[in-house]
N, C-alpha and C positions, 0 to 999 in steps of 0.2 A: 106402773106408778099410780094406778087407780086404787084409792082407799076411801073408806067411809069415815065420816067424822063431821065436826062442826066447821063452820066457815072460819078460815084463818085470815089474818091480814094478807095483803097482796104479796104473796111469795111467787116469784116470777120464774118462768122457764120458757125457753124458745126452741123451736125446731126449725132448722133451715133446710129447705129442699130445693133441688135444682130441677126445673122442668120447662116445658114449652107448652104454650096454649092454655095456661092457667090464667083465668080472669079473676079479678077481685070478687065477683059475684058468686064464684064457685069455690071460694077458698076452703070452706069447711069440708066440702066433698073431696077437694084435692089432697087433703091431709093423708088419706088412705091410698092415694094413687101410687103405683110403683114408680121408682125412679127410672127414667128412660135408659136404655142400654149404653148410651154414650157417656153416662155419668156414673161416678162411683161415690157413694155417700158413706162417710164414716162418722159416727157419733162418739165423741170422746167426753168423758166426765172427769174433770181435773180439779174439782173442789171450787171453793169460792174465790180464790185469787187467780188473776190472769196468769197464764204461763209465760215464761220468759221467751225472748226472741229466739234463743238457741233451742229451747224446747219445742217451740213452734216449728223451727226449721227442721229439727230431727223428725218430728211427726210428719211434716210435709214431705220430706224426702222418702219416707217409708211408703207413701202412697204411689210412688212412681215405679210400679213393678209390672203392670199389665201391658206388656209389649213383647214383640219377637226378640229373641236373643241369638247369640252366636252367628253362624253363617247366614241365617235367615235375614239378618239385618242388611246383608249385601244384596238382597234380591227383592226388596220391598217394592220397587217400581216396575217389576216385570208384568204385573197384571194389568196395568194401564187404567186403573179406575179413577185416579186423580191425574189429570193431564196438564202439563205446562206446554202450551203450543206457542211456537215461535215461527213467524212468517219469514220465509227465506229472503224477502225483500225488506225486512225490517232495517231501519236506519242504524240500529245498534250493531248489526253484523258488518256493515260497511266500515265501522270504526274499529273493528277488531277488538283488541284487549281493552280499549278505553271505555267500553260500555257493556253493561250487563243488567240483568233484571234487578240486582241489588241497587242500581241507580234509580230505580222507579219504585219506591216503597209503597206498600199498600196504604190506602187512605181510608178514613172512616166512612166516606161516601161510598167507596167500593164495598166495604163491609155491609153497609145497608143494602146496596144493590144486589148482593149475593147472599142474603140471609137465608134463602131456601136452597142453597147449593152445598150444604155441608155434606162431607163424605162419611164413610162408615166410622172414621175416627173422630168425627165431630167438628172438623175444620173445613173451611174453604181455603183453597190454595190459589193465589193469584198466579204464582209460578213457583219454581223450586226454592225461591229465596224469601217468599212472603206468604204468611197465613193469616187467617182471621177466624174468629168464632163469636157468634152472637147468641145469647140465651136470655130468657126471661127468668129472673131469680125472684123467688117469693120468700120473704121472711115471715114466719108465723110466730106471733106473740101469744103466750099462754100465761094464765094465772091459775093458782090453785084455789078452787072453790069447793068447799066440803072435801078437801084433800084430793080432789079430782082435777087433773090438768085440763083446763078449759080454754079453748081458743077465744081470744078476745079481740083480735084484729090482725091485720097483715100489712106489710109493705112490699109491693111488687116493684121491681126495677129491671130495666134492660141493662145487661152487662156485656160489654164488648171487649174483646181481647185480641191483640194482633202481635205478630212477630216479624221482624225484618232482619235478615242476615246483613251485617255491616260490610260494605265493600272493602276488600283488601285485608280483612281481619278475620280472626277465628272467634268472632263475637256475634251475638244476636241481641238486638234491642227489642224488648217486649213492652207493650203499652196497654193500658186499661183505661176505659172511661165508663161512667154510669150515666144513665139518663132515663127520663120518663118514669119518675117515681109516682106511685099511686097507692094511697092508703085506704084501708077499710076499717071502720070502727075504732077501737082503742089501740094505740100504738105505744111502744116504749123505745123511742128513738135515742134515749140516753145510753142505750146499751152499745158497747164498742163492737165494731166490725173490723177485723184485721184481714188484710189481703197480702199475699206474697206469691212469688213464682219460684217454687223449688226447681232446681236443675241438678241432675246427677248423671253419673256414668250409667249407660244403658246396656253395657256388655261387660260382663265380669271377666272375660278373657283379655281385656285391655286395662291398662292403668290410665285412667282419665279423670280429669277434674273439671268441674263447672262452678264458677263462683262469680259474685258481683264485682264490678269495678270498684276500686277504692273510692270512698266518698259518696257512693250511690246508695239508694235505699235498698234495704233488705225486706222490711215489712212496713206497709202503710197501715196505721191503726187510728181510726177515727170513730166517733159515734155515728150511728145511722143518720142522725140529724146533720152532722158535719159532712157526711158523704153526699147527702141530698143538697146541701148548700153549695157543694162543689160540682154539681151535675154538669157534665160536658167537659170537665177538666181532664186533661190527659196525665196519667201517672205512669212512670216508666221504670224499667229495670234493665240494666245492661249485664248480660251474662258472657263471661270470658271462658273459653274452653282451651284445654291443653291435654294432649295425650303423649305420654312418655314411653309407653311400652305396648306392643301389639303382638299378636300371634306370629309365629315364624311363617314366612311366605314371601312371595315376590313383591308385596306391597309394603314391606316393613319401612322403607324410607319415606313413604307417604304419611305414616302415622295416622291412618284413618281411625277416628274415634266416633263413637255413637253416644248420644246424650238424649235424655228425656226431660221435658219441662212442661209445666202446666199450672193453671191458676189454683190457688188453695185459699179458701175463704173460711173465716172463723167468726161466728157470732157468739159473743161472750154473755152467757146467761148468768145472772147473780146467784142462781140456785144450783144448777147442774154443771156450770162451767161451760167451756167452749163446745159448740156444735159445729161440725166441720163438713164442708163440701169440697171435694177435689175433682177438678176437671180431668178428662182423659189426657194422658200424656201426649205431647207433640214430640215426635222424634226428629233429631237433627244429626247430620253427619258432618264432621269437620276434619280437614286434612291439611297437609303441608306440601301437596303436589305442586310442581313448578311448571307443568305443561298445560295448565288451565288458568283461568283468570277470575277476576271479580272477587266476591266474598269467598272465604275458605270454608264456609258452612252452607249446607243445603238441607232441605227437608226431603228425606229419601222416600217418603210415601208417594212422592210425585214422579210421574213418568214424563220424560222429555219427548216432545213431538216436534219434528221439523216439517213445516208445511210449505210445499212448493205450489205455485199456481201454473196451470197449464196454459194460461193466456198471458203470462209474464213475457214481454217481448225480449227480455234479456236471457231467458233460459227455458222458453216454452218447449223446445224440442227435448230437452232433458226431462222436464216435468211430464210431458206426454209419454215418453219412453217408460218412466217409472210407473205411471198410471197403467199403461198396457201390461207391464210385467206383473203388477199387483192384481189386476182384474181379469186379464186374459193372456196368459203367458204365451199362447200360440202366436200372438202378434209380434213376439220378439224371437230372438235366437238364443240357444238351440230350440226353444219353443215346444217342448214335449207336452202333449195335451194332459198327461196325468201328473204334471208337476205344478208347483206353485213356489212363490218366494216368501220368505219371512219378512217381518217388519211392518205388517199390516195390522192396524188396530183390531183387537179381538183375536189375534193369532199370536204366534211367537214373535217376540221383539228381536231387534238387532242388538248387538253388544259391541261397544267400542274396542278396537284393537290398537293400542298405542305402540308405535314402532319400537320403543325401548324394551317392550315385553314380548316382542315377536321373535322368540328364540328359535322358532322353526322356519323363519324367513317366509312366512305365508303371504306377507304383503308383496314381497318380490315375486313369489310364485304366481300370485294373482295378476301382477303387472305383466308377466310373460304370457299367461294363459289367455287373458281377455283379448288382446290384439290378434292372437293366433285364431281365436274363435271368429273374430270379425273377418279375418282374411278367408277363413273357411266358407263363410256364408255370404260375404259381400264382395269377395274378390281381392286379389293382391293389391289393387290400386284403390281400395275403398277410401283412402284418405283424400282422394281427389285433389292432388297437388297441395296437400297440407291444409285444406279448408275444412276437413272433417276429422273427427277423432272417434275412437271406439268407447262409447259410454257403457257403464256396467252397473248392475244392481243385483245383489247388495253391494255396497261400497267396499272397496278393497281394504279400508281400515276398519273392518268389522270381523268378528269371529265367525261370520257366516259368509265370507267372501268366496269368490269363484274357486280358489285353491283349497278351501276348507269344507266346501259343501259336500255332504254325504249323499250322493246320488242314489244310494240304496233306499233312502227315504223318499217321501213325496215332495221334497224340497229340491230346488235347483237354482241356478243363477241365470241371468239374462243379459244380452248385449245388443247394441244397435249403433250403427254409424250415424252420428249427428254432427251438427255444426260445431266447429272447434270452439267458437266463442261461447256458445251455450254450455258446452261441457265444462269449460274452464270457469265460467261464472258460477255454475252450480257447485263446482268443487271448492271454490274460494268461500262461498257462503256457508257451505257445509262445514268446512274447516274452522271458520270463524265461530260458528255456532257451537261446535264441540268445546271450544275454549271458553266462550262467553257463558254457556249454560253449565259449566263445570262438570262435564261428562268425563269421568275417569275411566281408565282401562277396565273393561268388564261391565261398565254401566249399561243398562238397557235403554233403548229408545225406539221410537216408531217414526215412520215417514208417511205423511198424508199429502195427497194431491187434491187441490180444489180446482174448480172450473177456471 
């Protein structure tokens, strides 16, 4: 766009870039900085007239493509990089199905407190049901001087974006707020800035749809000045999801669908048309399973972690047993020195085995095998007049249980006779957590023991 010539009247153009750490004093230098890897910038030139809502929506949908597909979507949480930790003594687990993380939506204050905790996908996750993203957005205003696009000023603003899966529904509410506007030199705040949250099917092997609730906003379009006047105001979008067809398999009845959503920002230049910034997509999985509770949507990039305390008086013996199995398996039985157990952060996760999918009766087989092992190592009367039970790790409702473990590998299972009350309390809280954290059959999770 650089040309030689005489000075023309103020013909305006703008470039909108997404970045972090850009200060007004370095705006000129920041123009040439590369966009950080968590952002995708697409510059569109659509002429002098603003494009329609539907045209914006179509273009926004087209940006939601940089994410895993197919079977990889089912395994997003296995690496454990983004953790959703639930303490086993959490009050919500004692309430069972009546409470879940979706009852505790992420707040703007929490977004502020975790501004430096964004993961590789650009988001901070409070848990599997809540995410947040905070970035510093800089609007660059240019005018043509001697036919050369020349930077004349900037507006920098903090943009925060959060999402919460709605309890009991296949819906997610997204919210945006802007604050901390800062100008340098000459600005053109009469230019419109449009913002929307496109949401689309993330897996072409499924028939899924994601759309706004009737009567709710699709696009918010205001001038930069109007956005600044509404600094701190929350703007929301409610996205409803539905999946009507899935690949053949044992989970067909659950209608698991995958969706991608993200902020899409358009600054409308009177010369070149809209300049676009699209945030990296946030992935969501929604289902219709009946054996879990709370919201029907989760963010699958997050790995569930159940945290037991070794000093919890209600289940300390169970916690200490799991800690020994994870850190020094020889302290447990069978206790082979060259073995270890899965489910430790940084290693292989456990995966839920729901009884309805246990076609090989592995849960029943583990139920028989575990007490037999306890009798072998602790004697036939290890129950001590029914005051003790045989605890096991990994749990029998996992695909890594005692009946399924492949002892040809370096993995094994562990047992110990512990207090009946501790074993039963740990089991109840574990079962409540599976439902409240919406852990479906095959979903990965980890177990962590704290002091």
